[in-house]
Structures are given as C-alpha cells and as structure tokens.
ZALONU-104086 format. One record per residue: x, y, z of N, C-alpha, C in turn. Coordinates in steps of 0.05 Angstrom, whole numbers, plus 5000, padded with zeros to 4 digits. Layout:
<rs>
R, X, Y, Z, X, Y, Z, X, Y, Z
...
</rs>
This chain:
<rs>
R, 1563, 5121, 3889, 1583, 5108, 3872, 1585, 5119, 3845
R, 1561, 5125, 3831, 1561, 5136, 3805, 1561, 5167, 3808
R, 1550, 5178, 3829, 1548, 5206, 3831, 1571, 5223, 3844
R, 1591, 5208, 3851, 1614, 5221, 3866, 1626, 5242, 3845
R, 1633, 5265, 3858, 1644, 5287, 3842, 1625, 5304, 3826
R, 1599, 5299, 3830, 1577, 5313, 3818, 1560, 5329, 3835
R, 1544, 5346, 3825, 1524, 5363, 3839, 1497, 5353, 3833
R, 1482, 5346, 3853, 1455, 5332, 3849, 1435, 5350, 3857
R, 1410, 5349, 3844, 1387, 5361, 3851, 1366, 5340, 3849
R, 1343, 5346, 3862, 1321, 5324, 3861, 1294, 5338, 3858
R, 1276, 5323, 3844, 1248, 5333, 3842, 1231, 5307, 3843
R, 1210, 5310, 3859, 1189, 5290, 3861, 1166, 5296, 3841
R, 1162, 5275, 3823, 1141, 5279, 3803, 1124, 5255, 3805
R, 1100, 5257, 3811, 1082, 5233, 3813, 1090, 5214, 3832
R, 1096, 5189, 3825, 1106, 5168, 3843, 1136, 5165, 3840
R, 1148, 5182, 3828, 1179, 5178, 3824, 1193, 5201, 3833
R, 1217, 5196, 3842, 1237, 5216, 3852, 1258, 5218, 3830
R, 1265, 5239, 3819, 1284, 5240, 3797, 1308, 5257, 3810
R, 1330, 5246, 3807, 1356, 5257, 3817, 1373, 5263, 3793
R, 1376, 5289, 3786, 1395, 5298, 3765, 1422, 5305, 3776
R, 1443, 5293, 3765, 1469, 5300, 3773, 1486, 5312, 3750
R, 1499, 5333, 3753, 1516, 5346, 3733, 1545, 5343, 3745
R, 1563, 5337, 3725, 1592, 5335, 3731, 1608, 5359, 3720
R, 1632, 5363, 3730, 1648, 5385, 3721, 1656, 5382, 3691
R, 1657, 5357, 3680, 1666, 5355, 3652, 1642, 5359, 3634
R, 1618, 5366, 3645, 1595, 5371, 3628, 1577, 5345, 3625
R, 1585, 5325, 3637, 1568, 5299, 3637, 1544, 5303, 3656
R, 1524, 5287, 3649, 1501, 5288, 3664, 1491, 5257, 3671
R, 1476, 5255, 3692, 1465, 5229, 3699, 1438, 5235, 3712
R, 1417, 5220, 3703, 1390, 5221, 3713, 1383, 5193, 3724
R, 1372, 5194, 3750, 1363, 5169, 3764, 1334, 5173, 3771
R, 1318, 5154, 3768, 1291, 5155, 3776, 1286, 5133, 3796
R, 1274, 5140, 3818, 1268, 5121, 3841, 1240, 5121, 3847
R, 1228, 5098, 3855, 1201, 5095, 3864, 1198, 5109, 3892
R, 1180, 5128, 3897, 1178, 5141, 3921, 1171, 5122, 3945
R, 1155, 5103, 3940, 1146, 5084, 3962, 1169, 5065, 3971
R, 1182, 5053, 3951, 1198, 5031, 3955, 1229, 5039, 3954
R, 1235, 5062, 3944, 1261, 5073, 3939, 1278, 5054, 3920
R, 1263, 5042, 3903, 1275, 5022, 3882, 1286, 5038, 3857
R, 1307, 5032, 3848, 1317, 5046, 3824, 1304, 5036, 3800
R, 1290, 5054, 3784, 1274, 5046, 3761, 1291, 5053, 3736
R, 1304, 5076, 3734, 1318, 5085, 3711, 1345, 5097, 3719
R, 1366, 5092, 3705, 1391, 5106, 3708, 1403, 5110, 3681
R, 1406, 5133, 3672, 1416, 5139, 3647, 1436, 5162, 3649
R, 1456, 5161, 3632, 1478, 5182, 3633, 1487, 5190, 3604
R, 1497, 5213, 3603, 1508, 5222, 3577, 1533, 5240, 3584
R, 1549, 5244, 3563, 1573, 5260, 3569, 1575, 5278, 3544
R, 1595, 5298, 3544, 1599, 5314, 3523, 1619, 5300, 3503
R, 1615, 5305, 3476, 1633, 5294, 3456, 1657, 5312, 3457
R, 1676, 5305, 3440, 1699, 5320, 3437, 1695, 5350, 3428
R, 1675, 5354, 3412, 1667, 5380, 3401, 1649, 5394, 3421
R, 1642, 5384, 3442, 1622, 5396, 3462, 1595, 5390, 3459
R, 1584, 5374, 3441, 1557, 5367, 3436, 1549, 5345, 3457
R, 1525, 5347, 3468, 1515, 5325, 3484, 1513, 5299, 3469
R, 1522, 5277, 3481, 1520, 5251, 3468, 1491, 5240, 3472
R, 1484, 5218, 3460, 1456, 5206, 3466, 1458, 5195, 3494
R, 1433, 5192, 3506, 1430, 5181, 3532, 1438, 5152, 3531
R, 1454, 5142, 3550, 1460, 5114, 3554, 1446, 5103, 3576
R, 1428, 5083, 3574, 1410, 5073, 3594, 1427, 5050, 3608
R, 1433, 5055, 3633, 1447, 5033, 3649, 1427, 5015, 3663
R, 1403, 5028, 3671, 1382, 5012, 3682, 1358, 5021, 3669
R, 1339, 5002, 3662, 1313, 5011, 3649, 1318, 5010, 3619
R, 1298, 5018, 3606, 1299, 5020, 3576, 1289, 5046, 3565
R, 1299, 5055, 3543, 1288, 5080, 3532, 1260, 5076, 3522
R, 1245, 5100, 3523, 1217, 5097, 3514, 1218, 5095, 3485
R, 1197, 5079, 3473, 1196, 5073, 3445, 1181, 5098, 3433
R, 1194, 5110, 3413, 1183, 5134, 3400, 1181, 5129, 3370
R, 1157, 5135, 3359, 1154, 5132, 3330, 1136, 5155, 3322
R, 1146, 5170, 3302, 1130, 5192, 3291, 1122, 5184, 3262
R, 1098, 5178, 3257, 1088, 5168, 3233, 1091, 5189, 3210
R, 1094, 5215, 3220, 1095, 5237, 3196, 1123, 5238, 3186
R, 1147, 5230, 3201, 1172, 5234, 3191, 1187, 5207, 3187
R, 1179, 5186, 3203, 1191, 5160, 3199, 1178, 5141, 3178
R, 1195, 5128, 3164, 1183, 5109, 3144, 1187, 5079, 3153
R, 1206, 5075, 3170, 1210, 5048, 3181, 1210, 5048, 3209
R, 1201, 5027, 3221, 1202, 5024, 3251, 1214, 4998, 3259
R, 1230, 4995, 3280, 1243, 4969, 3286, 1219, 4950, 3296
R, 1221, 4926, 3288, 1201, 4905, 3295, 1203, 4901, 3324
R, 1179, 4898, 3337, 1176, 4889, 3365, 1183, 4860, 3370
R, 1186, 4844, 3350, 1193, 4817, 3352, 1222, 4812, 3353
R, 1240, 4831, 3350, 1269, 4829, 3352, 1275, 4826, 3382
R, 1296, 4812, 3386, 1306, 4810, 3416, 1312, 4836, 3428
R, 1303, 4840, 3452, 1307, 4865, 3467, 1321, 4863, 3493
R, 1345, 4874, 3495, 1363, 4870, 3519, 1359, 4894, 3536
R, 1352, 4889, 3563, 1351, 4910, 3582, 1359, 4902, 3609
R, 1368, 4919, 3624, 1373, 4915, 3653, 1348, 4923, 3666
R, 1333, 4905, 3678, 1307, 4909, 3690, 1312, 4916, 3722
R, 1291, 4916, 3735, 1292, 4926, 3762, 1310, 4905, 3778
R, 1330, 4915, 3792, 1348, 4897, 3809, 1332, 4889, 3833
R, 1342, 4866, 3844, 1332, 4858, 3871, 1351, 4869, 3892
R, 1345, 4869, 3918, 1364, 4879, 3936, 1391, 4864, 3936
R, 1391, 4839, 3927, 1416, 4823, 3931, 1427, 4814, 3901
R, 1415, 4825, 3881, 1427, 4817, 3854, 1421, 4836, 3831
R, 1436, 4837, 3812, 1429, 4853, 3788, 1413, 4833, 3770
R, 1395, 4845, 3752, 1379, 4830, 3734, 1377, 4841, 3709
R, 1381, 4824, 3688, 1379, 4833, 3660, 1358, 4814, 3646
R, 1346, 4825, 3625, 1326, 4809, 3612, 1331, 4812, 3581
R, 1328, 4789, 3568, 1330, 4791, 3538, 1304, 4780, 3528
R, 1285, 4795, 3520, 1259, 4788, 3511, 1259, 4778, 3481
R, 1241, 4764, 3474, 1234, 4754, 3445, 1256, 4735, 3437
R, 1266, 4716, 3455, 1282, 4693, 3447, 1267, 4667, 3448
R, 1256, 4659, 3425, 1240, 4635, 3425, 1253, 4609, 3425
R, 1279, 4607, 3427, 1292, 4580, 3424, 1292, 4566, 3451
R, 1293, 4539, 3453, 1292, 4524, 3477, 1317, 4530, 3495
R, 1312, 4524, 3521, 1330, 4531, 3542, 1359, 4520, 3536
R, 1361, 4496, 3525, 1388, 4484, 3522, 1402, 4498, 3499
R, 1391, 4515, 3484, 1405, 4531, 3465, 1424, 4553, 3476
R, 1419, 4560, 3501, 1432, 4585, 3510, 1458, 4578, 3527
R, 1475, 4595, 3525, 1501, 4593, 3541, 1506, 4619, 3552
R, 1507, 4623, 3579, 1514, 4647, 3593, 1538, 4644, 3611
R, 1560, 4659, 3604, 1583, 4654, 3620, 1599, 4680, 3624
R, 1619, 4681, 3640, 1636, 4703, 3644, 1661, 4697, 3628
R, 1668, 4718, 3609, 1694, 4714, 3594, 1717, 4723, 3613
R, 1735, 4703, 3618, 1757, 4710, 3637, 1777, 4730, 3626
R, 1779, 4735, 3601, 1796, 4754, 3587, 1790, 4782, 3597
R, 1765, 4790, 3594, 1757, 4818, 3601, 1736, 4819, 3621
R, 1726, 4800, 3633, 1707, 4801, 3655, 1680, 4807, 3645
R, 1673, 4806, 3620, 1646, 4812, 3612, 1628, 4788, 3611
R, 1603, 4792, 3615, 1584, 4770, 3613, 1578, 4766, 3584
R, 1577, 4740, 3574, 1573, 4734, 3547, 1548, 4716, 3545
R, 1529, 4723, 3527, 1506, 4709, 3521, 1509, 4698, 3493
R, 1506, 4671, 3488, 1508, 4663, 3461, 1488, 4639, 3456
R, 1480, 4635, 3434, 1463, 4613, 3428, 1478, 4592, 3410
R, 1471, 4566, 3413, 1485, 4545, 3397, 1476, 4548, 3368
R, 1455, 4560, 3362, 1447, 4563, 3333, 1456, 4589, 3322
R, 1472, 4604, 3336, 1485, 4630, 3326, 1465, 4649, 3318
R, 1441, 4650, 3331, 1420, 4670, 3325, 1423, 4695, 3344
R, 1435, 4692, 3368, 1438, 4715, 3385, 1466, 4714, 3399
R, 1478, 4738, 3402, 1504, 4742, 3417, 1504, 4768, 3429
R, 1512, 4769, 3454, 1513, 4796, 3468, 1535, 4794, 3490
R, 1552, 4815, 3491, 1572, 4818, 3511, 1565, 4844, 3527
R, 1565, 4841, 3553, 1560, 4866, 3570, 1576, 4863, 3595
R, 1580, 4885, 3609, 1594, 4887, 3633, 1573, 4897, 3657
R, 1583, 4896, 3679, 1566, 4906, 3703, 1579, 4932, 3711
R, 1567, 4956, 3705, 1579, 4982, 3709, 1587, 4985, 3740
R, 1572, 4975, 3757, 1578, 4979, 3787, 1605, 4965, 3794
R, 1608, 4942, 3783, 1635, 4927, 3788, 1659, 4942, 3775
R, 1654, 4955, 3751, 1674, 4970, 3739, 1683, 4994, 3755
R, 1662, 5010, 3767, 1664, 5033, 3783, 1681, 5027, 3808
R, 1673, 5003, 3821, 1689, 4996, 3845, 1713, 4981, 3840
R, 1721, 4975, 3816, 1747, 4960, 3809, 1745, 4931, 3817
R, 1720, 4919, 3816, 1718, 4889, 3823, 1720, 4872, 3800
R, 1726, 4848, 3804, 1727, 4828, 3783, 1698, 4815, 3781
R, 1694, 4806, 3757, 1668, 4793, 3752, 1671, 4762, 3760
R, 1655, 4752, 3778, 1658, 4724, 3790, 1637, 4708, 3775
R, 1647, 4686, 3762, 1629, 4668, 3747, 1611, 4653, 3767
R, 1618, 4650, 3792, 1600, 4635, 3811, 1577, 4651, 3818
R, 1577, 4678, 3816, 1555, 4695, 3824, 1535, 4697, 3801
R, 1540, 4687, 3778, 1523, 4688, 3754, 1501, 4666, 3753
R, 1477, 4673, 3748, 1456, 4653, 3747, 1439, 4661, 3723
R, 1424, 4642, 3712, 1407, 4648, 3689, 1383, 4627, 3687
R, 1362, 4636, 3673, 1340, 4621, 3669, 1325, 4630, 3644
R, 1309, 4613, 3632, 1292, 4621, 3608, 1264, 4613, 3613
R, 1247, 4632, 3610, 1218, 4628, 3614, 1203, 4648, 3595
R, 1182, 4639, 3585, 1163, 4655, 3568, 1177, 4671, 3547
R, 1198, 4658, 3530, 1212, 4672, 3510, 1229, 4695, 3522
R, 1237, 4693, 3547, 1253, 4714, 3559, 1275, 4701, 3575
R, 1299, 4709, 3567, 1324, 4701, 3581, 1328, 4718, 3606
R, 1329, 4707, 3630, 1333, 4724, 3654, 1363, 4717, 3664
R, 1378, 4738, 3666, 1405, 4735, 3676, 1407, 4749, 3703
R, 1417, 4737, 3724, 1422, 4748, 3749, 1452, 4749, 3758
R, 1460, 4768, 3771, 1486, 4767, 3781, 1486, 4775, 3811
R, 1494, 4759, 3830, 1494, 4763, 3859, 1512, 4788, 3865
R, 1503, 4807, 3879, 1518, 4831, 3886, 1539, 4824, 3907
R, 1564, 4834, 3902, 1583, 4828, 3924, 1578, 4847, 3946
R, 1589, 4842, 3970, 1582, 4859, 3994, 1594, 4886, 3990
R, 1616, 4891, 3974, 1625, 4919, 3969, 1604, 4935, 3953
R, 1590, 4922, 3936, 1567, 4938, 3922, 1545, 4942, 3940
R, 1537, 4924, 3954, 1515, 4930, 3975, 1522, 4951, 3994
R, 1546, 4952, 4004, 1555, 4975, 4021, 1555, 5002, 4006
R, 1565, 5002, 3982, 1565, 5026, 3965, 1536, 5036, 3960
R, 1518, 5017, 3955, 1491, 5024, 3951, 1478, 5037, 3975
R, 1484, 5026, 3998, 1472, 5036, 4023, 1486, 5066, 4028
R, 1512, 5069, 4022, 1521, 5096, 4025, 1508, 5114, 4005
R, 1503, 5105, 3981, 1491, 5122, 3961, 1464, 5129, 3969
R, 1447, 5111, 3983, 1419, 5116, 3991, 1420, 5137, 4013
R, 1441, 5137, 4032, 1444, 5157, 4051, 1450, 5184, 4039
R, 1467, 5184, 4017, 1473, 5210, 4006, 1450, 5218, 3991
R, 1433, 5204, 3980, 1410, 5212, 3964, 1388, 5223, 3984
R, 1388, 5212, 4008, 1368, 5223, 4029, 1377, 5252, 4037
R, 1401, 5258, 4031, 1410, 5286, 4041, 1402, 5307, 4018
R, 1397, 5298, 3992, 1391, 5315, 3971, 1362, 5322, 3974
R, 1355, 5347, 3980, 1328, 5356, 3984, 1313, 5361, 3958
R, 1288, 5355, 3955, 1273, 5359, 3929, 1272, 5388, 3926
R, 1275, 5398, 3899, 1275, 5425, 3891, 1245, 5433, 3889
R, 1239, 5458, 3894, 1211, 5469, 3891, 1201, 5466, 3864
R, 1175, 5462, 3860, 1164, 5457, 3834, 1154, 5429, 3830
R, 1167, 5410, 3845, 1159, 5381, 3839, 1133, 5377, 3858
R, 1125, 5353, 3856, 1101, 5343, 3872, 1111, 5334, 3902
R, 1111, 5354, 3921, 1121, 5345, 3947, 1098, 5336, 3964
R, 1100, 5311, 3973, 1079, 5298, 3991, 1085, 5298, 4019
</rs>
C-alpha cells in the first residue's frame, strides 16, 4: 500500500527486519518489523524538498528516538509534556497513544470531524488539542468512520483505537506477501 512504485531492499539486524524503499521522485521510506511476530514497529518516510534537500523523517508509526547532546544543546523538551505517538497496531485496529495527560476521563472528547475526516482530540479545559488522519485510509481513498473509533484513558495515557476496514486488512495481507518476496541483503544478521 505504501511501497507501491518503489524499489525495496531488506536487512535483518538483531530482532528486526528493516525494509528500505526508494521512490523515483527521491523519496524514501523505512519500515522495521519484528522478526518473530512480523509486527510493524516503525514506519517513517521522507521526501525531497523543492530544492532537492532531504526533508526530516516523518514517523507514521512509532516515535523518533530522543536525542540530547549536552555539549551543544542548552534546552531540552520536558518529558512531562503530552506525547502523541502511533503505537503498535493490533491485527484489527490502529492504535495511538497520548501520554502525560493527567486530566480526568470526562475531560476528553475524541471524535471524527465530518468536514475533512480527521480524528480530533480536545479537552474541555482547553489544555490539549490534536487533529490527525489515518494515512492508510488516505492512501486507499476511504472515508473515516466515526463508528470505528474508540478511546479510553488509563494511567495518564489516552488510548485511541480505530477498527481497520476490510479493505485495509486485505491491503496489509497483500503488503505482507510482497514483503516476503523481498530477500534480505547480504551484510545483515541472517538467521
């Protein structure tokens, strides 16, 4: 679904399989899968800017590693700030987490905006607001269904789930079959 039109190579490193895809327009995508469970752990992509420079990596699944260099940096982002990530999906749903939200459950509202199909998280005390879409639905041209959306709040973490449509499940199965055809390159840890 995401790798169509690109050339993919694969390397096994440790307990992960990394699939690197390059596209004709200069864009790249890197996916990391668990070797034992074939679960998607990280999906990130970047493209070329108008002037030909590589843009920053955009994490679609997983989160970027936190980096801090005490020699050059004078400020660091607080770890108490809310952190939005798309965590490991289940076989039948997409899952996002917003960590460090200490407000009671009745403060949150999670809904689908009918105007543009994005999922909207807001709090009644106006302390947090986030709009995001589901990239898989956009790639397949599907509408966001409000009935497929669910959420819960536990341990200062807001968990948002979206039940995968059957078209997405079929596309993932096709992608899994395509990924099985990509042989690992030499130089990785082949088991």
